[in-house]
C-alpha positions as CSV (number, residue, x, y, z in Angstrom):
1,M,-54.6,102.7,-81.1
2,T,-55.8,103.2,-84.6
3,D,-59.2,105.2,-84.8
4,W,-61.7,102.7,-84.6
5,T,-65.1,103.9,-83.7
6,V,-67.7,103.1,-81.5
7,N,-69.2,102.6,-84.7
8,T,-67.0,100.5,-86.7
9,R,-66.5,98.4,-83.0
10,L,-70.1,97.9,-83.5
11,R,-70.3,96.5,-86.8
12,F,-67.5,94.4,-86.8
13,G,-69.0,92.3,-84.1
14,A,-72.9,92.7,-85.7
15,Y,-71.4,91.5,-89.0
16,W,-70.1,88.3,-87.1
17,V,-73.3,87.3,-85.7
18,I,-75.4,87.9,-88.5
19,A,-72.9,85.6,-90.4
20,F,-73.2,83.1,-87.7
21,G,-77.0,83.2,-87.9
22,G,-77.1,82.4,-91.4
23,L,-74.8,79.6,-91.2
24,M,-76.9,78.0,-88.6
25,S,-79.9,78.9,-91.4
26,L,-78.0,77.8,-94.1
27,S,-77.2,74.3,-92.2
28,L,-80.6,73.1,-92.6
29,F,-79.7,72.6,-96.2
30,P,-78.1,69.1,-96.4
31,P,-75.3,69.8,-98.5
32,V,-73.8,72.0,-95.4
33,S,-75.7,70.3,-92.6
34,G,-72.8,67.7,-91.9
35,V,-70.9,71.4,-90.4
36,L,-73.1,71.5,-87.8
37,N,-73.7,67.9,-86.9
38,F,-69.6,68.1,-86.9
39,A,-70.1,71.2,-84.6
40,V,-72.8,69.6,-82.4
41,D,-70.9,66.5,-82.0
42,M,-67.7,68.4,-80.9
43,V,-69.2,70.0,-78.2
44,F,-70.8,66.7,-77.0
45,W,-66.7,65.7,-77.1
46,P,-65.7,62.7,-77.6
47,L,-66.0,62.9,-81.1
48,D,-68.9,59.8,-81.7
49,G,-70.7,60.7,-84.3
50,L,-74.0,60.1,-81.9
51,Q,-75.3,63.7,-82.3
52,I,-76.9,64.4,-85.4
53,T,-79.1,67.0,-86.0
54,D,-81.5,65.6,-88.4
55,S,-85.0,65.6,-86.0
56,S,-87.6,68.1,-87.1
57,A,-87.6,69.3,-83.3
58,S,-83.6,70.0,-84.1
59,K,-84.0,71.8,-87.6
60,L,-86.9,73.8,-85.8
61,L,-84.7,74.4,-83.1
62,T,-81.6,75.4,-85.4
63,A,-84.0,77.4,-87.5
64,V,-85.0,79.6,-84.1
65,I,-81.3,80.2,-82.9
66,G,-79.9,81.0,-86.5
67,G,-83.0,83.8,-86.8
68,I,-82.8,85.1,-83.5
69,T,-78.9,85.3,-83.7
70,S,-79.4,87.4,-87.7
71,G,-82.4,89.3,-86.0
72,W,-79.9,90.5,-82.6
73,G,-76.6,91.0,-85.5
74,V,-79.1,93.3,-87.4
75,T,-80.0,95.0,-84.3
76,V,-76.7,96.3,-83.7
77,L,-75.7,97.0,-86.6
78,L,-78.9,99.3,-87.1
79,L,-77.5,100.4,-83.1
80,S,-74.2,101.2,-84.6
81,G,-75.5,104.5,-87.0
82,D,-76.8,107.3,-86.0
83,I,-78.2,105.9,-82.6
84,A,-74.4,105.4,-81.8
85,D,-73.2,109.1,-83.0
86,R,-75.7,110.3,-80.4
87,A,-75.1,108.5,-77.2
88,P,-71.9,106.0,-78.4
89,E,-71.2,105.2,-74.7
90,S,-75.2,103.5,-73.9
91,V,-75.0,101.6,-77.4
92,R,-71.7,99.9,-76.3
93,R,-73.3,98.9,-72.9
94,V,-75.9,97.8,-74.5
95,A,-74.1,95.6,-77.3
96,L,-72.0,94.5,-74.4
97,S,-74.8,93.7,-71.8
98,G,-76.8,91.8,-74.6
99,Y,-73.4,89.8,-75.2
100,L,-72.9,89.0,-71.8
101,T,-76.2,87.6,-71.4
102,W,-76.3,85.3,-74.6
103,F,-72.8,84.4,-73.1
104,T,-73.7,83.4,-69.3
105,V,-77.5,81.8,-70.8
106,D,-75.7,79.5,-73.1
107,G,-73.0,78.9,-71.0
108,V,-75.1,77.5,-68.6
109,G,-77.3,76.0,-70.6
110,S,-74.4,73.7,-72.5
111,V,-72.9,72.4,-69.4
112,I,-76.5,71.4,-68.0
113,A,-77.0,69.8,-71.3
114,G,-73.9,68.1,-71.3
115,A,-72.1,69.8,-73.6
116,P,-69.3,72.0,-71.7
117,W,-67.2,72.3,-74.8
118,N,-69.1,74.6,-76.1
119,L,-68.1,77.1,-73.9
120,L,-64.8,77.0,-75.8
121,G,-66.2,78.1,-78.6
122,N,-68.4,80.4,-76.7
123,T,-65.1,82.4,-75.3
124,L,-63.9,82.5,-78.0
125,F,-66.5,84.1,-79.9
126,L,-67.4,86.2,-77.2
127,C,-63.7,87.8,-77.2
128,L,-64.7,88.5,-81.2
129,L,-67.4,90.1,-79.8
130,V,-66.3,91.9,-76.6
131,V,-62.7,93.0,-76.9
132,P,-62.7,95.6,-79.6
133,L,-65.9,97.1,-77.6
134,L,-63.8,97.0,-74.3
135,K,-61.1,99.3,-76.3
136,A,-63.6,101.6,-77.7
137,Y,-62.6,104.3,-75.2
138,P,-59.8,105.5,-73.0
139,R,-60.0,103.3,-69.5
140,D,-61.0,106.6,-67.8
141,A,-63.9,107.0,-69.9
142,V,-65.3,104.0,-69.5
143,A,-68.1,103.9,-66.8
């Protein structure tokens, strides 16, 4: 295995989370709002154009989600520095716990909201975030 440090693995996930939060916020602008509308329509299969995010409430929630997600990514990014150098396993567990909590709460909420297809995208995103962290240590070093 290449020498990919815990810090590098944490940063990899953090940048993806920040990018997703930024994309959510950017989707509030009309030139890119179609991306969000398409994504929402996809998770409420079939593609029928009925799910749009043009209401004030949808826009507010999109802004909040974008902000929270970006902040979560920045938090993980900051944990990847000196703090992870001092306690890499603890920081890795914190990041994994946050990712798994997001996945569980978002997944249950998606099913309740009638958008179970969101679990597919969430599962792919979870793998992107978690798989590098699971490989951060030899198996016998993971508590």
